[in-house]
HTML snippet that shows the backbone in 3Dmol.js (N, CA, C, O; Angstrom):
<script src="https://3Dmol.org/build/3Dmol-min.js"></script>
<div id="view" style="width:600px;height:400px;position:relative"></div>
<script>
const pdb = `
ATOM      1  N   MET A   1     -87.485 -59.536 -58.573  1.00  0.00           N
ATOM      2  CA  MET A   1     -86.788 -58.989 -59.697  1.00  0.00           C
ATOM      3  C   MET A   1     -85.332 -58.761 -59.299  1.00  0.00           C
ATOM      4  O   MET A   1     -85.064 -58.417 -58.148  1.00  0.00           O
ATOM      5  N   THR A   2     -84.400 -58.942 -60.207  1.00  0.00           N
ATOM      6  CA  THR A   2     -83.004 -58.737 -59.856  1.00  0.00           C
ATOM      7  C   THR A   2     -82.498 -57.423 -60.486  1.00  0.00           C
ATOM      8  O   THR A   2     -83.110 -56.868 -61.399  1.00  0.00           O
ATOM      9  N   LEU A   3     -81.379 -56.963 -59.970  1.00  0.00           N
ATOM     10  CA  LEU A   3     -80.819 -55.677 -60.310  1.00  0.00           C
ATOM     11  C   LEU A   3     -80.432 -55.589 -61.772  1.00  0.00           C
ATOM     12  O   LEU A   3     -80.565 -54.532 -62.387  1.00  0.00           O
ATOM     13  N   ASP A   4     -79.957 -56.683 -62.333  1.00  0.00           N
ATOM     14  CA  ASP A   4     -79.508 -56.645 -63.753  1.00  0.00           C
ATOM     15  C   ASP A   4     -80.661 -56.509 -64.730  1.00  0.00           C
ATOM     16  O   ASP A   4     -80.428 -56.243 -65.909  1.00  0.00           O
ATOM     17  N   GLU A   5     -81.927 -56.688 -64.268  1.00  0.00           N
ATOM     18  CA  GLU A   5     -83.110 -56.564 -65.151  1.00  0.00           C
ATOM     19  C   GLU A   5     -83.637 -55.147 -65.162  1.00  0.00           C
ATOM     20  O   GLU A   5     -84.504 -54.837 -65.978  1.00  0.00           O
ATOM     21  N   MET A   6     -83.169 -54.294 -64.318  1.00  0.00           N
ATOM     22  CA  MET A   6     -83.642 -52.899 -64.203  1.00  0.00           C
ATOM     23  C   MET A   6     -83.116 -52.028 -65.340  1.00  0.00           C
ATOM     24  O   MET A   6     -81.983 -52.192 -65.794  1.00  0.00           O
ATOM     25  N   LYS A   7     -83.942 -51.114 -65.784  1.00  0.00           N
ATOM     26  CA  LYS A   7     -83.596 -50.147 -66.840  1.00  0.00           C
ATOM     27  C   LYS A   7     -82.979 -48.877 -66.222  1.00  0.00           C
ATOM     28  O   LYS A   7     -83.240 -48.564 -65.061  1.00  0.00           O
ATOM     29  N   PRO A   8     -82.157 -48.145 -67.006  1.00  0.00           N
ATOM     30  CA  PRO A   8     -81.635 -46.883 -66.488  1.00  0.00           C
ATOM     31  C   PRO A   8     -82.741 -45.940 -66.075  1.00  0.00           C
ATOM     32  O   PRO A   8     -83.771 -45.848 -66.742  1.00  0.00           O
ATOM     33  N   GLY A   9     -82.526 -45.229 -64.959  1.00  0.00           N
ATOM     34  CA  GLY A   9     -83.483 -44.279 -64.438  1.00  0.00           C
ATOM     35  C   GLY A   9     -84.465 -44.902 -63.422  1.00  0.00           C
ATOM     36  O   GLY A   9     -85.259 -44.195 -62.801  1.00  0.00           O
ATOM     37  N   THR A  10     -84.396 -46.203 -63.268  1.00  0.00           N
ATOM     38  CA  THR A  10     -85.307 -46.899 -62.340  1.00  0.00           C
ATOM     39  C   THR A  10     -84.790 -46.733 -60.907  1.00  0.00           C
ATOM     40  O   THR A  10     -83.597 -46.869 -60.636  1.00  0.00           O
ATOM     41  N   LEU A  11     -85.725 -46.436 -60.003  1.00  0.00           N
ATOM     42  CA  LEU A  11     -85.421 -46.379 -58.572  1.00  0.00           C
ATOM     43  C   LEU A  11     -85.951 -47.642 -57.918  1.00  0.00           C
ATOM     44  O   LEU A  11     -87.072 -48.076 -58.181  1.00  0.00           O
ATOM     45  N   CYS A  12     -85.118 -48.226 -57.054  1.00  0.00           N
ATOM     46  CA  CYS A  12     -85.556 -49.457 -56.385  1.00  0.00           C
ATOM     47  C   CYS A  12     -84.907 -49.526 -55.013  1.00  0.00           C
ATOM     48  O   CYS A  12     -84.016 -48.744 -54.682  1.00  0.00           O
ATOM     49  N   VAL A  13     -85.389 -50.502 -54.210  1.00  0.00           N
ATOM     50  CA  VAL A  13     -84.879 -50.760 -52.896  1.00  0.00           C
ATOM     51  C   VAL A  13     -84.411 -52.202 -52.833  1.00  0.00           C
ATOM     52  O   VAL A  13     -85.113 -53.102 -53.295  1.00  0.00           O
ATOM     53  N   MET A  14     -83.261 -52.428 -52.280  1.00  0.00           N
ATOM     54  CA  MET A  14     -82.715 -53.762 -52.180  1.00  0.00           C
ATOM     55  C   MET A  14     -83.508 -54.571 -51.147  1.00  0.00           C
ATOM     56  O   MET A  14     -83.779 -54.099 -50.042  1.00  0.00           O
ATOM     57  N   VAL A  15     -83.875 -55.803 -51.533  1.00  0.00           N
ATOM     58  CA  VAL A  15     -84.629 -56.702 -50.684  1.00  0.00           C
ATOM     59  C   VAL A  15     -83.771 -57.775 -50.076  1.00  0.00           C
ATOM     60  O   VAL A  15     -83.848 -58.042 -48.877  1.00  0.00           O
ATOM     61  N   ASP A  16     -82.923 -58.414 -50.929  1.00  0.00           N
ATOM     62  CA  ASP A  16     -82.125 -59.522 -50.428  1.00  0.00           C
ATOM     63  C   ASP A  16     -80.917 -59.720 -51.307  1.00  0.00           C
ATOM     64  O   ASP A  16     -80.874 -59.236 -52.438  1.00  0.00           O
ATOM     65  N   LEU A  17     -79.937 -60.430 -50.790  1.00  0.00           N
ATOM     66  CA  LEU A  17     -78.692 -60.738 -51.494  1.00  0.00           C
ATOM     67  C   LEU A  17     -78.588 -62.255 -51.551  1.00  0.00           C
ATOM     68  O   LEU A  17     -78.535 -62.918 -50.515  1.00  0.00           O
ATOM     69  N   HIS A  18     -78.558 -62.814 -52.783  1.00  0.00           N
ATOM     70  CA  HIS A  18     -78.627 -64.285 -52.940  1.00  0.00           C
ATOM     71  C   HIS A  18     -77.232 -64.879 -53.247  1.00  0.00           C
ATOM     72  O   HIS A  18     -77.101 -65.675 -54.177  1.00  0.00           O
ATOM     73  N   THR A  19     -76.232 -64.513 -52.506  1.00  0.00           N
ATOM     74  CA  THR A  19     -74.931 -65.115 -52.623  1.00  0.00           C
ATOM     75  C   THR A  19     -74.212 -64.990 -51.288  1.00  0.00           C
ATOM     76  O   THR A  19     -74.577 -64.182 -50.434  1.00  0.00           O
ATOM     77  N   ALA A  20     -73.197 -65.800 -51.137  1.00  0.00           N
ATOM     78  CA  ALA A  20     -72.430 -65.829 -49.887  1.00  0.00           C
ATOM     79  C   ALA A  20     -70.935 -65.832 -50.253  1.00  0.00           C
ATOM     80  O   ALA A  20     -70.564 -65.648 -51.412  1.00  0.00           O
ATOM     81  N   GLY A  21     -70.128 -66.036 -49.275  1.00  0.00           N
ATOM     82  CA  GLY A  21     -68.705 -66.127 -49.493  1.00  0.00           C
ATOM     83  C   GLY A  21     -68.107 -64.770 -49.843  1.00  0.00           C
ATOM     84  O   GLY A  21     -68.654 -63.727 -49.484  1.00  0.00           O
ATOM     85  N   PRO A  22     -66.954 -64.797 -50.565  1.00  0.00           N
ATOM     86  CA  PRO A  22     -66.260 -63.538 -50.869  1.00  0.00           C
ATOM     87  C   PRO A  22     -67.074 -62.593 -51.679  1.00  0.00           C
ATOM     88  O   PRO A  22     -67.023 -61.389 -51.425  1.00  0.00           O
ATOM     89  N   LEU A  23     -67.836 -63.064 -52.657  1.00  0.00           N
ATOM     90  CA  LEU A  23     -68.678 -62.154 -53.486  1.00  0.00           C
ATOM     91  C   LEU A  23     -69.750 -61.518 -52.641  1.00  0.00           C
ATOM     92  O   LEU A  23     -69.990 -60.319 -52.783  1.00  0.00           O
ATOM     93  N   GLY A  24     -70.393 -62.237 -51.787  1.00  0.00           N
ATOM     94  CA  GLY A  24     -71.436 -61.658 -50.926  1.00  0.00           C
ATOM     95  C   GLY A  24     -70.849 -60.642 -49.996  1.00  0.00           C
ATOM     96  O   GLY A  24     -71.458 -59.596 -49.771  1.00  0.00           O
ATOM     97  N   GLN A  25     -69.676 -60.910 -49.438  1.00  0.00           N
ATOM     98  CA  GLN A  25     -69.014 -59.985 -48.544  1.00  0.00           C
ATOM     99  C   GLN A  25     -68.620 -58.711 -49.291  1.00  0.00           C
ATOM    100  O   GLN A  25     -68.777 -57.609 -48.767  1.00  0.00           O
ATOM    101  N   ARG A  26     -68.099 -58.863 -50.535  1.00  0.00           N
ATOM    102  CA  ARG A  26     -67.702 -57.720 -51.351  1.00  0.00           C
ATOM    103  C   ARG A  26     -68.879 -56.797 -51.641  1.00  0.00           C
ATOM    104  O   ARG A  26     -68.763 -55.577 -51.528  1.00  0.00           O
ATOM    105  N   LEU A  27     -70.018 -57.390 -52.016  1.00  0.00           N
ATOM    106  CA  LEU A  27     -71.216 -56.607 -52.294  1.00  0.00           C
ATOM    107  C   LEU A  27     -71.711 -55.899 -51.043  1.00  0.00           C
ATOM    108  O   LEU A  27     -72.126 -54.741 -51.106  1.00  0.00           O
ATOM    109  N   MET A  28     -71.671 -56.578 -49.923  1.00  0.00           N
ATOM    110  CA  MET A  28     -72.096 -55.931 -48.670  1.00  0.00           C
ATOM    111  C   MET A  28     -71.168 -54.791 -48.286  1.00  0.00           C
ATOM    112  O   MET A  28     -71.607 -53.769 -47.758  1.00  0.00           O
ATOM    113  N   ASP A  29     -69.843 -54.978 -48.563  1.00  0.00           N
ATOM    114  CA  ASP A  29     -68.878 -53.911 -48.271  1.00  0.00           C
ATOM    115  C   ASP A  29     -69.126 -52.685 -49.153  1.00  0.00           C
ATOM    116  O   ASP A  29     -68.858 -51.558 -48.737  1.00  0.00           O
ATOM    117  N   LEU A  30     -69.640 -52.901 -50.373  1.00  0.00           N
ATOM    118  CA  LEU A  30     -69.960 -51.798 -51.265  1.00  0.00           C
ATOM    119  C   LEU A  30     -71.246 -51.092 -50.891  1.00  0.00           C
ATOM    120  O   LEU A  30     -71.557 -50.038 -51.445  1.00  0.00           O
ATOM    121  N   GLY A  31     -72.009 -51.662 -49.948  1.00  0.00           N
ATOM    122  CA  GLY A  31     -73.227 -50.991 -49.493  1.00  0.00           C
ATOM    123  C   GLY A  31     -74.523 -51.720 -49.888  1.00  0.00           C
ATOM    124  O   GLY A  31     -75.614 -51.194 -49.668  1.00  0.00           O
ATOM    125  N   PHE A  32     -74.414 -52.903 -50.460  1.00  0.00           N
ATOM    126  CA  PHE A  32     -75.605 -53.650 -50.834  1.00  0.00           C
ATOM    127  C   PHE A  32     -76.171 -54.397 -49.634  1.00  0.00           C
ATOM    128  O   PHE A  32     -75.850 -55.561 -49.398  1.00  0.00           O
ATOM    129  N   CYS A  33     -77.011 -53.709 -48.889  1.00  0.00           N
ATOM    130  CA  CYS A  33     -77.668 -54.261 -47.697  1.00  0.00           C
ATOM    131  C   CYS A  33     -79.145 -54.070 -47.872  1.00  0.00           C
ATOM    132  O   CYS A  33     -79.567 -53.123 -48.534  1.00  0.00           O
ATOM    133  N   PRO A  34     -79.962 -54.953 -47.290  1.00  0.00           N
ATOM    134  CA  PRO A  34     -81.411 -54.787 -47.402  1.00  0.00           C
ATOM    135  C   PRO A  34     -81.854 -53.409 -46.960  1.00  0.00           C
ATOM    136  O   PRO A  34     -81.436 -52.920 -45.910  1.00  0.00           O
ATOM    137  N   GLY A  35     -82.701 -52.784 -47.762  1.00  0.00           N
ATOM    138  CA  GLY A  35     -83.184 -51.450 -47.467  1.00  0.00           C
ATOM    139  C   GLY A  35     -82.430 -50.334 -48.172  1.00  0.00           C
ATOM    140  O   GLY A  35     -82.835 -49.173 -48.112  1.00  0.00           O
ATOM    141  N   ALA A  36     -81.331 -50.682 -48.844  1.00  0.00           N
ATOM    142  CA  ALA A  36     -80.521 -49.683 -49.543  1.00  0.00           C
ATOM    143  C   ALA A  36     -81.307 -49.151 -50.742  1.00  0.00           C
ATOM    144  O   ALA A  36     -81.943 -49.911 -51.472  1.00  0.00           O
ATOM    145  N   ASN A  37     -81.249 -47.809 -50.933  1.00  0.00           N
ATOM    146  CA  ASN A  37     -81.896 -47.175 -52.087  1.00  0.00           C
ATOM    147  C   ASN A  37     -80.947 -47.202 -53.250  1.00  0.00           C
ATOM    148  O   ASN A  37     -79.784 -46.824 -53.109  1.00  0.00           O
ATOM    149  N   ILE A  38     -81.425 -47.650 -54.426  1.00  0.00           N
ATOM    150  CA  ILE A  38     -80.581 -47.819 -55.590  1.00  0.00           C
ATOM    151  C   ILE A  38     -81.244 -47.175 -56.799  1.00  0.00           C
ATOM    152  O   ILE A  38     -82.439 -47.363 -57.030  1.00  0.00           O
ATOM    153  N   GLU A  39     -80.468 -46.413 -57.574  1.00  0.00           N
ATOM    154  CA  GLU A  39     -80.935 -45.910 -58.868  1.00  0.00           C
ATOM    155  C   GLU A  39     -80.013 -46.428 -59.941  1.00  0.00           C
ATOM    156  O   GLU A  39     -78.794 -46.296 -59.832  1.00  0.00           O
ATOM    157  N   VAL A  40     -80.579 -47.020 -60.984  1.00  0.00           N
ATOM    158  CA  VAL A  40     -79.784 -47.515 -62.106  1.00  0.00           C
ATOM    159  C   VAL A  40     -79.430 -46.354 -62.974  1.00  0.00           C
ATOM    160  O   VAL A  40     -80.319 -45.714 -63.536  1.00  0.00           O
ATOM    161  N   VAL A  41     -78.154 -46.051 -63.109  1.00  0.00           N
ATOM    162  CA  VAL A  41     -77.633 -44.938 -63.906  1.00  0.00           C
ATOM    163  C   VAL A  41     -77.417 -45.406 -65.340  1.00  0.00           C
ATOM    164  O   VAL A  41     -77.851 -44.766 -66.297  1.00  0.00           O
ATOM    165  N   ARG A  42     -76.742 -46.530 -65.457  1.00  0.00           N
ATOM    166  CA  ARG A  42     -76.430 -47.079 -66.801  1.00  0.00           C
ATOM    167  C   ARG A  42     -76.410 -48.587 -66.718  1.00  0.00           C
ATOM    168  O   ARG A  42     -75.833 -49.153 -65.790  1.00  0.00           O
ATOM    169  N   ASN A  43     -77.034 -49.242 -67.679  1.00  0.00           N
ATOM    170  CA  ASN A  43     -77.076 -50.703 -67.729  1.00  0.00           C
ATOM    171  C   ASN A  43     -76.709 -51.121 -69.140  1.00  0.00           C
ATOM    172  O   ASN A  43     -77.567 -51.197 -70.019  1.00  0.00           O
ATOM    173  N   ALA A  44     -75.423 -51.393 -69.351  1.00  0.00           N
ATOM    174  CA  ALA A  44     -74.967 -51.817 -70.690  1.00  0.00           C
ATOM    175  C   ALA A  44     -75.656 -53.101 -71.053  1.00  0.00           C
ATOM    176  O   ALA A  44     -75.642 -54.033 -70.248  1.00  0.00           O
ATOM    177  N   PRO A  45     -76.264 -53.211 -72.224  1.00  0.00           N
ATOM    178  CA  PRO A  45     -77.032 -54.389 -72.607  1.00  0.00           C
ATOM    179  C   PRO A  45     -76.220 -55.624 -72.877  1.00  0.00           C
ATOM    180  O   PRO A  45     -76.676 -56.726 -72.574  1.00  0.00           O
ATOM    181  N   LEU A  46     -75.020 -55.489 -73.440  1.00  0.00           N
ATOM    182  CA  LEU A  46     -74.223 -56.666 -73.825  1.00  0.00           C
ATOM    183  C   LEU A  46     -72.896 -56.776 -73.074  1.00  0.00           C
ATOM    184  O   LEU A  46     -72.356 -57.866 -72.886  1.00  0.00           O
ATOM    185  N   VAL A  47     -72.395 -55.639 -72.659  1.00  0.00           N
ATOM    186  CA  VAL A  47     -71.063 -55.599 -71.978  1.00  0.00           C
ATOM    187  C   VAL A  47     -71.216 -54.966 -70.621  1.00  0.00           C
ATOM    188  O   VAL A  47     -72.082 -54.116 -70.413  1.00  0.00           O
ATOM    189  N   ASP A  48     -70.368 -55.384 -69.689  1.00  0.00           N
ATOM    190  CA  ASP A  48     -70.388 -54.792 -68.369  1.00  0.00           C
ATOM    191  C   ASP A  48     -69.920 -53.358 -68.452  1.00  0.00           C
ATOM    192  O   ASP A  48     -69.254 -53.012 -69.429  1.00  0.00           O
ATOM    193  N   PRO A  49     -70.212 -52.528 -67.525  1.00  0.00           N
ATOM    194  CA  PRO A  49     -70.768 -52.738 -66.193  1.00  0.00           C
ATOM    195  C   PRO A  49     -72.159 -52.191 -66.081  1.00  0.00           C
ATOM    196  O   PRO A  49     -72.709 -51.613 -67.019  1.00  0.00           O
ATOM    197  N   VAL A  50     -72.722 -52.390 -64.891  1.00  0.00           N
ATOM    198  CA  VAL A  50     -73.978 -51.755 -64.482  1.00  0.00           C
ATOM    199  C   VAL A  50     -73.560 -50.639 -63.522  1.00  0.00           C
ATOM    200  O   VAL A  50     -72.937 -50.907 -62.495  1.00  0.00           O
ATOM    201  N   VAL A  51     -73.890 -49.426 -63.842  1.00  0.00           N
ATOM    202  CA  VAL A  51     -73.530 -48.255 -63.016  1.00  0.00           C
ATOM    203  C   VAL A  51     -74.730 -47.883 -62.169  1.00  0.00           C
ATOM    204  O   VAL A  51     -75.824 -47.687 -62.699  1.00  0.00           O
ATOM    205  N   LEU A  52     -74.545 -47.780 -60.850  1.00  0.00           N
ATOM    206  CA  LEU A  52     -75.619 -47.554 -59.915  1.00  0.00           C
ATOM    207  C   LEU A  52     -75.315 -46.371 -59.037  1.00  0.00           C
ATOM    208  O   LEU A  52     -74.153 -46.086 -58.746  1.00  0.00           O
ATOM    209  N   HIS A  53     -76.356 -45.680 -58.613  1.00  0.00           N
ATOM    210  CA  HIS A  53     -76.241 -44.649 -57.575  1.00  0.00           C
ATOM    211  C   HIS A  53     -76.809 -45.282 -56.331  1.00  0.00           C
ATOM    212  O   HIS A  53     -78.018 -45.483 -56.222  1.00  0.00           O
ATOM    213  N   LEU A  54     -75.944 -45.595 -55.397  1.00  0.00           N
ATOM    214  CA  LEU A  54     -76.307 -46.394 -54.195  1.00  0.00           C
ATOM    215  C   LEU A  54     -76.131 -45.569 -52.928  1.00  0.00           C
ATOM    216  O   LEU A  54     -75.005 -45.315 -52.502  1.00  0.00           O
ATOM    217  N   ASP A  55     -77.216 -45.160 -52.339  1.00  0.00           N
ATOM    218  CA  ASP A  55     -77.176 -44.420 -51.061  1.00  0.00           C
ATOM    219  C   ASP A  55     -76.196 -43.283 -51.071  1.00  0.00           C
ATOM    220  O   ASP A  55     -75.443 -43.110 -50.113  1.00  0.00           O
ATOM    221  N   GLY A  56     -76.183 -42.494 -52.140  1.00  0.00           N
ATOM    222  CA  GLY A  56     -75.392 -41.255 -52.186  1.00  0.00           C
ATOM    223  C   GLY A  56     -74.068 -41.340 -52.919  1.00  0.00           C
ATOM    224  O   GLY A  56     -73.356 -40.337 -52.988  1.00  0.00           O
ATOM    225  N   TYR A  57     -73.704 -42.484 -53.469  1.00  0.00           N
ATOM    226  CA  TYR A  57     -72.457 -42.566 -54.250  1.00  0.00           C
ATOM    227  C   TYR A  57     -72.650 -43.492 -55.422  1.00  0.00           C
ATOM    228  O   TYR A  57     -73.586 -44.291 -55.440  1.00  0.00           O
ATOM    229  N   ASN A  58     -71.775 -43.393 -56.401  1.00  0.00           N
ATOM    230  CA  ASN A  58     -71.865 -44.246 -57.593  1.00  0.00           C
ATOM    231  C   ASN A  58     -70.978 -45.482 -57.443  1.00  0.00           C
ATOM    232  O   ASN A  58     -69.875 -45.397 -56.902  1.00  0.00           O
ATOM    233  N   VAL A  59     -71.445 -46.592 -57.906  1.00  0.00           N
ATOM    234  CA  VAL A  59     -70.707 -47.849 -57.867  1.00  0.00           C
ATOM    235  C   VAL A  59     -71.007 -48.626 -59.174  1.00  0.00           C
ATOM    236  O   VAL A  59     -72.122 -48.587 -59.696  1.00  0.00           O
ATOM    237  N   SER A  60     -69.978 -49.327 -59.679  1.00  0.00           N
ATOM    238  CA  SER A  60     -70.112 -50.135 -60.860  1.00  0.00           C
ATOM    239  C   SER A  60     -69.887 -51.611 -60.520  1.00  0.00           C
ATOM    240  O   SER A  60     -68.926 -51.959 -59.835  1.00  0.00           O
ATOM    241  N   ILE A  61     -70.771 -52.459 -61.000  1.00  0.00           N
ATOM    242  CA  ILE A  61     -70.611 -53.889 -60.768  1.00  0.00           C
ATOM    243  C   ILE A  61     -70.892 -54.611 -62.106  1.00  0.00           C
ATOM    244  O   ILE A  61     -71.449 -54.032 -63.039  1.00  0.00           O
ATOM    245  N   ARG A  62     -70.495 -55.864 -62.161  1.00  0.00           N
ATOM    246  CA  ARG A  62     -70.717 -56.659 -63.386  1.00  0.00           C
ATOM    247  C   ARG A  62     -72.161 -57.189 -63.421  1.00  0.00           C
ATOM    248  O   ARG A  62     -72.823 -57.283 -62.388  1.00  0.00           O
ATOM    249  N   HIS A  63     -72.629 -57.526 -64.613  1.00  0.00           N
ATOM    250  CA  HIS A  63     -73.969 -58.088 -64.760  1.00  0.00           C
ATOM    251  C   HIS A  63     -74.130 -59.350 -63.941  1.00  0.00           C
ATOM    252  O   HIS A  63     -75.157 -59.551 -63.294  1.00  0.00           O
ATOM    253  N   ASP A  64     -73.106 -60.213 -63.968  1.00  0.00           N
ATOM    254  CA  ASP A  64     -73.237 -61.493 -63.213  1.00  0.00           C
ATOM    255  C   ASP A  64     -73.311 -61.244 -61.747  1.00  0.00           C
ATOM    256  O   ASP A  64     -73.895 -62.063 -61.038  1.00  0.00           O
ATOM    257  N   GLU A  65     -72.748 -60.149 -61.223  1.00  0.00           N
ATOM    258  CA  GLU A  65     -72.889 -59.822 -59.814  1.00  0.00           C
ATOM    259  C   GLU A  65     -74.235 -59.214 -59.524  1.00  0.00           C
ATOM    260  O   GLU A  65     -74.797 -59.458 -58.456  1.00  0.00           O
ATOM    261  N   ALA A  66     -74.779 -58.421 -60.446  1.00  0.00           N
ATOM    262  CA  ALA A  66     -76.082 -57.775 -60.263  1.00  0.00           C
ATOM    263  C   ALA A  66     -77.213 -58.789 -60.212  1.00  0.00           C
ATOM    264  O   ALA A  66     -78.281 -58.488 -59.677  1.00  0.00           O
ATOM    265  N   ARG A  67     -77.007 -59.970 -60.747  1.00  0.00           N
ATOM    266  CA  ARG A  67     -78.034 -61.018 -60.752  1.00  0.00           C
ATOM    267  C   ARG A  67     -78.311 -61.544 -59.360  1.00  0.00           C
ATOM    268  O   ARG A  67     -79.365 -62.135 -59.128  1.00  0.00           O
ATOM    269  N   TYR A  68     -77.397 -61.347 -58.430  1.00  0.00           N
ATOM    270  CA  TYR A  68     -77.573 -61.821 -57.078  1.00  0.00           C
ATOM    271  C   TYR A  68     -78.305 -60.858 -56.147  1.00  0.00           C
ATOM    272  O   TYR A  68     -78.625 -61.180 -55.003  1.00  0.00           O
ATOM    273  N   VAL A  69     -78.560 -59.652 -56.690  1.00  0.00           N
ATOM    274  CA  VAL A  69     -79.198 -58.602 -55.830  1.00  0.00           C
ATOM    275  C   VAL A  69     -80.669 -58.522 -56.185  1.00  0.00           C
ATOM    276  O   VAL A  69     -81.029 -58.091 -57.281  1.00  0.00           O
ATOM    277  N   GLU A  70     -81.528 -58.943 -55.247  1.00  0.00           N
ATOM    278  CA  GLU A  70     -82.970 -58.872 -55.426  1.00  0.00           C
ATOM    279  C   GLU A  70     -83.441 -57.487 -55.007  1.00  0.00           C
ATOM    280  O   GLU A  70     -83.093 -56.987 -53.937  1.00  0.00           O
ATOM    281  N   VAL A  71     -84.244 -56.880 -55.879  1.00  0.00           N
ATOM    282  CA  VAL A  71     -84.729 -55.532 -55.609  1.00  0.00           C
ATOM    283  C   VAL A  71     -86.245 -55.442 -55.818  1.00  0.00           C
ATOM    284  O   VAL A  71     -86.885 -56.329 -56.383  1.00  0.00           O
ATOM    285  N   GLU A  72     -86.775 -54.321 -55.329  1.00  0.00           N
ATOM    286  CA  GLU A  72     -88.206 -54.049 -55.489  1.00  0.00           C
ATOM    287  C   GLU A  72     -88.332 -52.590 -55.973  1.00  0.00           C
ATOM    288  O   GLU A  72     -87.757 -51.679 -55.377  1.00  0.00           O
ATOM    289  N   ARG A  73     -89.076 -52.388 -57.041  1.00  0.00           N
ATOM    290  CA  ARG A  73     -89.282 -51.000 -57.540  1.00  0.00           C
ATOM    291  C   ARG A  73     -89.982 -50.114 -56.536  1.00  0.00           C
ATOM    292  O   ARG A  73     -90.818 -50.556 -55.748  1.00  0.00           O
ATOM    293  N   GLN A  74     -89.609 -48.839 -56.594  1.00  0.00           N
ATOM    294  CA  GLN A  74     -90.246 -47.857 -55.722  1.00  0.00           C
ATOM    295  C   GLN A  74     -91.402 -47.227 -56.415  1.00  0.00           C
ATOM    296  O   GLN A  74     -92.072 -46.368 -55.842  1.00  0.00           O
TER     297      GLN A  74
END
`;
const viewer = $3Dmol.createViewer("view");
viewer.addModel(pdb, "pdb");
viewer.setStyle({}, {cartoon: {color: "spectrum"}});
viewer.zoomTo();
viewer.render();
</script>
């Protein structure tokens, strides 16, 4: 399951990142590493962003970026 499919209030753990290059590096710099705990705070259905609580801080990413983050529900 990918991060953009999660509903607000869902807790999950990151499993894998399916992108490389500058986007992959940017997501890793933001804290998207395997094993990271993620809570979906807000997931706008039609317009960006996806607001997440990631290991103690909030981060916003675009839906097209969230598609590359594979997660598993807790």
